[in-house]
ROFIVO-340789 format. One line per 5 residues: number of its first residue (from 0); their letters; for each residue x, y, z of C-alpha. Coordinates in Angstrom, 1 decimal, always signed. Example, Ala and Ser with C-alpha at 12.3 -4.5 7.8 and 13.67 -1.06 7.14 Angstrom:
BEGIN
0> AS> +12.3 -4.5 +7.8 | +13.7 -1.1 +7.1 $
END
This chain:
BEGIN
0> XXXXX> +53.7 +1.8 -5.9 | +51.1 +0.2 -8.1 | +51.3 -4.0 -8.2 | +51.9 -3.6 -12.0 | +55.7 -1.9 -12.9 $
5> XXXXX> +55.3 +0.5 -15.5 | +58.5 +0.0 -18.2 | +59.8 +1.9 -21.0 | +62.7 -0.1 -23.0 | +65.2 +2.4 -24.1 $
10> XXXXX> +67.6 +0.8 -27.0 | +65.2 -1.5 -29.1 | +68.0 -2.9 -31.1 | +70.3 -6.5 -31.1 | +70.2 -6.8 -26.7 $
15> XXXXX> +67.5 -4.4 -26.8 | +65.2 -6.8 -28.7 | +66.3 -9.6 -26.7 | +65.4 -8.3 -23.4 | +61.8 -7.4 -24.9 $
20> XXXXX> +61.1 -11.3 -26.5 | +63.5 -13.5 -24.8 | +62.9 -11.7 -21.5 | +60.3 -9.7 -20.6 | +58.0 -12.5 -23.4 $
25> XXXXX> +59.2 -15.6 -21.3 | +58.0 -13.8 -17.6 | +54.8 -12.8 -19.4 | +53.9 -16.3 -20.4 | +54.7 -18.0 -17.4 $
30> XXXXX> +52.7 -15.2 -15.7 | +56.3 -14.3 -13.5 | +56.4 -10.4 -12.5 | +53.5 -7.7 -12.2 | +54.4 -5.5 -15.5 $
35> XXXXX> +54.1 -3.9 -18.3 | +56.1 -2.9 -21.3 | +54.5 +0.3 -21.9 | +56.8 +2.4 -23.8 | +59.7 +2.0 -25.7 $
40> XXXXX> +62.2 +4.5 -27.2 | +65.4 +4.3 -29.8 | +67.0 +6.9 -32.2 | +65.9 +4.8 -35.4 | +62.1 +5.3 -35.4 $
45> XXXXX> +61.7 +2.3 -37.7 | +63.4 +0.2 -35.0 | +61.1 +1.1 -32.2 | +57.8 +0.7 -34.4 | +59.1 -2.5 -35.2 $
50> XXXXX> +59.8 -3.4 -31.3 | +56.3 -1.9 -29.9 | +54.7 -4.2 -32.9 | +56.6 -7.2 -31.6 | +55.8 -6.4 -27.9 $
55> XXXXX> +52.0 -6.1 -29.0 | +51.8 -9.7 -30.2 | +52.2 -10.9 -26.3 | +51.6 -8.6 -24.5 | +48.1 -7.9 -26.3 $
60> XXXXX> +48.5 -3.8 -26.0 | +51.0 -1.7 -28.0 | +53.8 +0.6 -26.3 | +53.8 +4.1 -26.7 | +56.9 +4.8 -29.6 $
65> XXXXX> +59.6 +7.3 -28.5 | +62.7 +8.8 -30.6 | +63.8 +11.0 -27.7 | +64.5 +10.0 -24.4 | +63.2 +13.1 -22.8 $
70> XXXXX> +59.9 +13.4 -24.2 | +59.3 +9.7 -23.2 | +59.9 +10.6 -19.5 | +58.0 +13.8 -19.9 | +55.0 +11.4 -22.0 $
75> XXXXX> +54.7 +8.4 -19.5 | +53.7 +10.0 -16.2 | +52.8 +6.5 -14.8 | +56.2 +5.0 -16.2 | +58.4 +4.1 -12.8 $
80> XXXXX> +61.3 +2.0 -14.0 | +63.4 +1.5 -17.6 | +66.0 -0.6 -18.9 | +68.7 +1.0 -20.6 | +69.8 -1.1 -24.0 $
85> XXXXX> +71.6 +2.0 -25.7 | +75.2 +2.4 -26.8 | +77.9 +2.3 -24.1 | +78.9 +5.8 -25.0 | +75.3 +7.1 -24.0 $
90> XXXXX> +75.2 +5.3 -21.0 | +75.8 +8.3 -18.8 | +73.6 +11.2 -20.3 | +70.1 +8.2 -20.6 | +70.4 +6.6 -17.0 $
95> XXXXX> +71.3 +10.3 -15.5 | +68.1 +11.7 -17.1 | +66.3 +8.7 -15.9 | +67.1 +8.9 -12.7 | +66.8 +12.4 -12.0 $
100> XXXXX> +63.6 +11.9 -13.3 | +63.0 +9.3 -10.2 | +62.8 +6.6 -12.7 | +64.0 +2.9 -11.1 | +66.9 +1.6 -14.1 $
105> XXXXX> +68.2 -1.4 -15.3 | +71.1 -1.3 -17.4 | +73.1 -3.3 -19.8 | +76.7 -3.9 -18.8 | +79.4 -2.0 -18.9 $
110> XXXXX> +77.7 +0.4 -16.8 | +79.6 +3.6 -18.4 | +81.9 +4.1 -20.9 | +84.8 +5.0 -18.8 | +85.1 +4.9 -14.9 $
115> XXXXX> +83.9 +8.2 -14.3 | +80.9 +7.9 -16.4 | +79.8 +5.2 -14.0 | +80.7 +7.3 -11.2 | +78.3 +9.8 -13.0 $
120> XXXXX> +75.7 +7.6 -13.0 | +76.4 +6.4 -9.2 | +75.9 +10.3 -8.7 | +72.4 +10.3 -10.3 | +71.1 +7.7 -8.2 $
125> XXXXX> +68.5 +8.8 -5.3 | +68.1 +7.3 -2.5 | +64.9 +5.0 -3.1 | +65.8 +4.0 -6.5 | +66.8 +0.9 -7.5 $
130> XXXXX> +69.9 +0.6 -9.9 | +70.7 -3.0 -11.4 | +73.8 -3.9 -14.0 | +72.7 -6.5 -16.2 | +75.1 -9.2 -15.9 $
135> XXXXX> +73.0 -12.5 -16.7 | +76.0 -14.6 -17.4 | +76.3 -16.0 -14.0 | +72.6 -16.6 -13.8 | +73.1 -19.7 -15.8 $
140> XXXXX> +72.3 -22.8 -14.4 | +75.7 -23.9 -15.2 | +77.3 -21.0 -13.5 | +75.0 -21.5 -10.4 | +76.6 -25.2 -10.3 $
145> XXXXX> +79.9 -23.9 -10.7 | +79.9 -21.4 -8.0 | +78.1 -24.2 -5.6 | +80.7 -26.5 -6.8 | +83.7 -24.4 -5.8 $
150> XXXXX> +82.0 -22.8 -2.6 | +81.5 -26.0 -1.7 | +85.2 -27.3 -1.6 | +84.8 -29.8 -4.2 | +88.2 -29.0 -5.9 $
155> XXXXX> +89.9 -27.5 -2.5 | +91.2 -24.6 -1.7 | +91.6 -22.4 -5.3 | +94.9 -22.4 -6.9 | +94.5 -20.9 -10.2 $
160> XXXXX> +92.1 -19.7 -13.0 | +92.9 -20.0 -16.7 | +90.4 -18.3 -19.5 | +91.8 -18.1 -22.9 | +89.5 -17.1 -25.9 $
165> XXXXX> +91.3 -17.4 -29.6 | +89.8 -17.1 -32.8 | +89.4 -14.7 -35.8 | +86.8 -11.6 -36.7 | +86.8 -10.2 -40.2 $
170> XXXXX> +83.1 -9.1 -39.9 | +82.3 -5.4 -39.2 | +80.3 -4.9 -35.2 | +78.9 -1.8 -36.3 | +79.8 +1.0 -33.1 $
175> XXXXX> +81.6 -2.1 -31.4 | +84.0 -1.5 -33.6 | +85.1 +2.4 -32.5 | +86.5 +2.9 -29.3 | +84.8 +6.5 -29.1 $
180> XXXXX> +81.2 +4.3 -28.5 | +82.5 +0.9 -27.3 | +85.2 +2.7 -24.8 | +87.2 -0.7 -25.8 | +86.8 -4.1 -28.0 $
185> XXXXX> +85.4 -7.4 -26.6 | +87.6 -7.3 -23.5 | +85.7 -4.7 -22.6 | +82.3 -5.2 -24.1 | +81.8 -9.2 -23.7 $
190> XXXXX> +85.1 -9.0 -20.4 | +82.7 -7.7 -18.5 | +80.7 -10.4 -18.2 | +83.9 -12.8 -17.7 | +85.1 -10.2 -15.2 $
195> XXXXX> +81.5 -11.0 -13.2 | +82.4 -14.5 -13.4 | +85.8 -14.3 -12.0 | +84.9 -12.0 -9.1 | +81.6 -14.3 -8.5 $
200> XXXXX> +83.5 -17.6 -9.0 | +86.6 -16.7 -6.8 | +86.3 -13.4 -5.5 | +87.9 -9.7 -5.6 | +91.0 -8.8 -7.5 $
205> XXXXX> +94.1 -7.1 -6.3 | +95.7 -6.8 -10.1 | +96.7 -7.4 -13.3 | +99.3 -6.9 -15.7 | +98.5 -7.1 -19.4 $
210> XXXXX> +99.1 -6.0 -22.4 | +97.1 -5.2 -25.2 | +97.2 -5.0 -29.0 | +95.2 -4.2 -32.5 | +97.0 -6.6 -34.6 $
215> XXXXX> +94.4 -6.7 -37.4 | +93.3 -2.6 -38.0 | +90.7 -2.9 -40.2 | +87.4 -5.3 -40.8 | +85.7 -5.7 -43.8 $
220> XXXXX> +82.0 -5.3 -45.4 | +82.2 -8.9 -47.4 | +85.2 -10.6 -45.1 | +84.7 -13.7 -46.9 | +86.2 -11.6 -50.2 $
225> XXXXX> +88.2 -9.3 -47.9 | +86.8 -6.6 -49.4 | +85.1 -3.5 -48.5 | +87.7 -2.5 -45.6 | +86.8 -0.2 -42.7 $
230> XXXXX> +89.4 +0.8 -39.8 | +88.5 +0.0 -36.6 | +90.1 +1.4 -33.2 | +89.6 -0.7 -30.5 | +91.8 -3.7 -29.4 $
235> XXXXX> +91.8 -7.4 -30.5 | +94.1 -8.8 -28.3 | +94.5 -9.0 -24.7 | +96.6 -11.1 -22.1 | +96.6 -10.6 -18.7 $
240> XXXXX> +97.8 -11.8 -15.1 | +95.7 -12.0 -12.3 | +96.2 -11.5 -8.7 | +93.4 -12.3 -6.3 | +92.9 -11.0 -3.2 $
245> XXXXX> +92.7 -14.5 -1.9 | +96.1 -15.6 -3.3 | +94.6 -16.9 -6.5 | +96.4 -16.1 -9.8 | +94.9 -16.2 -13.1 $
250> XXXXX> +95.6 -16.0 -17.0 | +93.3 -14.4 -19.3 | +93.4 -13.9 -23.0 | +91.2 -12.8 -25.7 | +91.9 -12.1 -29.4 $
255> XXXXX> +90.2 -12.0 -32.8 | +93.1 -12.1 -34.5 | +94.5 -15.7 -34.5 | +93.3 -17.0 -38.1 | +93.5 -20.7 -38.5 $
260> XXXXX> +92.8 -23.1 -35.5 | +90.6 -21.3 -32.4 | +89.9 -22.7 -29.2 | +88.7 -22.0 -25.6 | +89.9 -23.0 -22.3 $
265> XXXXX> +88.2 -22.3 -19.4 | +89.1 -23.8 -15.8 | +89.4 -23.1 -12.3 | +91.9 -25.3 -10.6 | +92.1 -26.3 -6.8 $
270> XXXXX> +93.9 -28.0 -4.3 | +92.1 -31.3 -4.9 | +91.1 -30.8 -8.3 | +89.4 -28.7 -11.5 | +86.4 -27.4 -12.8 $
275> XXXXX> +86.0 -26.4 -16.6 | +83.0 -24.8 -18.0 | +83.1 -27.4 -20.6 | +83.9 -30.9 -19.2 | +82.4 -30.2 -15.3 $
280> XXXXX> +84.0 -31.7 -12.2 | +87.2 -33.3 -11.8 | +88.5 -34.3 -8.6 | +90.6 -36.9 -7.2 | +87.3 -38.7 -6.4 $
285> XXXXX> +84.8 -37.9 -9.0 | +84.0 -37.0 -12.8 | +80.8 -35.2 -12.9 | +80.4 -33.7 -16.5 | +78.8 -30.7 -16.7 $
290> XXXXX> +75.0 -31.8 -17.1 | +75.6 -34.1 -14.1 | +76.7 -31.4 -12.1 | +74.2 -29.2 -12.5 | +71.6 -32.1 -11.9 $
295> XXXXX> +73.6 -32.4 -8.8 | +73.8 -28.9 -7.8 | +69.3 -28.5 -8.4 | +69.1 -31.6 -6.1 | +71.3 -29.7 -3.6 $
300> XXXXX> +69.3 -26.2 -3.0 | +65.4 -26.2 -1.6 | +62.5 -25.7 -3.6 | +62.1 -21.7 -2.3 | +66.0 -21.4 -3.3 $
305> XXXXX> +65.2 -22.9 -7.1 | +61.9 -20.5 -7.3 | +64.3 -17.7 -6.5 | +67.1 -18.3 -8.9 | +64.9 -19.7 -11.9 $
310> XXXXX> +61.2 -18.8 -11.1 | +58.4 -21.5 -12.4 | +61.3 -23.1 -14.0 | +62.5 -20.2 -16.0 | +66.3 -20.8 -16.8 $
315> XXXXX> +66.9 -18.0 -19.6 | +69.4 -15.6 -17.1 | +67.9 -12.3 -18.8 | +64.2 -13.3 -18.1 | +65.2 -14.3 -14.4 $
320> XXXXX> +67.7 -11.1 -14.3 | +64.5 -8.9 -15.4 | +62.8 -10.8 -12.7 | +64.9 -9.6 -10.3 | +65.1 -5.9 -11.2 $
325> XXXXX> +60.8 -5.9 -11.0 | +60.8 -7.4 -7.8 | +63.1 -5.4 -6.2 | +61.3 -2.4 -7.3 | +58.1 -4.1 -6.0 $
330> XXXXX> +58.8 -5.4 -3.0 | +62.2 -4.5 -2.2 | +63.9 -7.6 -3.4 | +68.0 -8.1 -3.3 | +70.0 -7.4 -6.2 $
335> XXXXX> +72.7 -9.1 -7.3 | +74.5 -6.7 -9.1 | +73.5 -3.4 -7.9 | +75.4 -0.1 -9.5 | +78.4 -0.4 -7.0 $
340> XXXXX> +79.1 -3.9 -8.1 | +79.0 -3.2 -11.8 | +81.5 -0.3 -11.5 | +83.7 -2.4 -10.1 | +83.4 -5.7 -12.7 $
345> XXXXX> +83.7 -2.8 -15.0 | +87.1 -1.5 -13.4 | +88.3 -4.9 -14.1 | +88.2 -4.5 -17.6 | +89.7 -1.0 -18.3 $
350> XXXXX> +92.6 -2.0 -15.7 | +93.6 -4.2 -19.0 | +93.9 -0.8 -20.8 | +95.3 +0.8 -17.8 | +98.3 -1.8 -17.6 $
355> XXXXX> +99.0 -1.7 -21.3 | +99.3 +2.3 -21.2 | +101.2 +2.0 -18.2 | +103.5 -1.2 -19.2 | +103.0 -2.0 -15.2 $
360> XXXXX> +100.4 -3.8 -13.2 | +98.0 -1.6 -12.3 | +96.0 -1.7 -8.8 | +92.1 -2.6 -9.5 | +91.0 -0.5 -6.6 $
365> XXXXX> +92.9 +2.9 -8.0 | +91.4 +1.8 -11.2 | +88.0 +2.0 -9.4 | +88.5 +5.2 -7.6 | +90.1 +6.7 -10.7 $
370> XXXXX> +93.5 +7.1 -9.8 | +94.8 +5.3 -12.7 | +93.0 +6.3 -15.7 | +95.3 +7.4 -18.1 | +93.8 +5.2 -21.1 $
375> XXXXX> +90.5 +6.7 -20.6 | +91.6 +10.5 -20.4 | +90.8 +11.6 -23.9 | +87.8 +10.1 -23.7 | +86.7 +11.3 -20.2 $
380> XXXXX> +87.6 +14.8 -21.9 | +85.4 +14.4 -24.9 | +82.3 +13.7 -23.3 | +83.1 +16.5 -20.3 | +83.4 +13.5 -18.1 $
385> XXXXX> +87.0 +14.8 -16.6 | +85.4 +16.9 -13.3 | +83.2 +14.2 -12.4 | +84.5 +13.0 -8.5 | +84.6 +9.5 -8.0 $
390> XXX> +81.7 +8.0 -5.5 | +83.1 +6.6 -2.2 | +83.1 +2.7 -2.8 $
END
């Protein structure tokens, strides 16, 4: 393999543009990672052209522009890797085509629109190919510091997790408001990041019991005047109790249907204290605001550890995530979130819907193995995924 990784970006709107400008651009300007962004692909030609123009400004070379993945794969023989930032519905088709073509893949979360879609991607992965799922939240300095504090025993043995986000959203969010394209609402879209943090900081989740509701079944083209209502098909509220395998109990709630005063509460409590995403660490001996906790963490790790987490001082999590992918492809480095880990994160989110459907607690392991999937059945049938056999985990 060449010393410089040839990458193609698939999906250039929204998060795809941020991968280019917030991720690859930062790495390029800091001379971190050996890569070139040689192709961009989007079904909207003008979006792809705009992305190519922005990349040319900092890379000095304009990527080839495509509107079809198969044509990009055929036209870019030197391309060894792809970065997939498309809508959730197309993940398994796009990733499957790229993996079958022998390309290394990094793909935005969630891995698939259903669990069987996620398993289809794992089945397409050939030996020797790198498959990374984009879970960047854990790479933020404050998340590394929280993880370090918990693992160091600074709050004692963990007991409880509280994670609640309350607010109202009345504006349209494109395909994310359509279950047939998104697979679920914010509890899946953003929730998969949170599920990853729960597993990262605390451990594996054994089961959960959830309710999922759509209290506000419309959004508005003119949300300020509540004009131009458009029906949506995703939930806007989930509330769940999580049971972790190590005995920790979690309370996870999210709603975008709460007018008036909103709030966010995110804590881990242990036998000796707590850590809050906003306030930092409090235990029976110390109070450390989050900036001080991050500083203490940074001074506790070696120069090599710091460089591995934050190369050349880069703290932007999309950039460090992409650097890990590039290094894994070129030099065989490890991945924090491979396909299996990404599937496990997604299973926690889909369990929210399965529990609502069943009216009972559900096993995360059974959701992972597609032994519980009633709420996903219609999508699997529509997409021709019902026959996909789960990969042994």
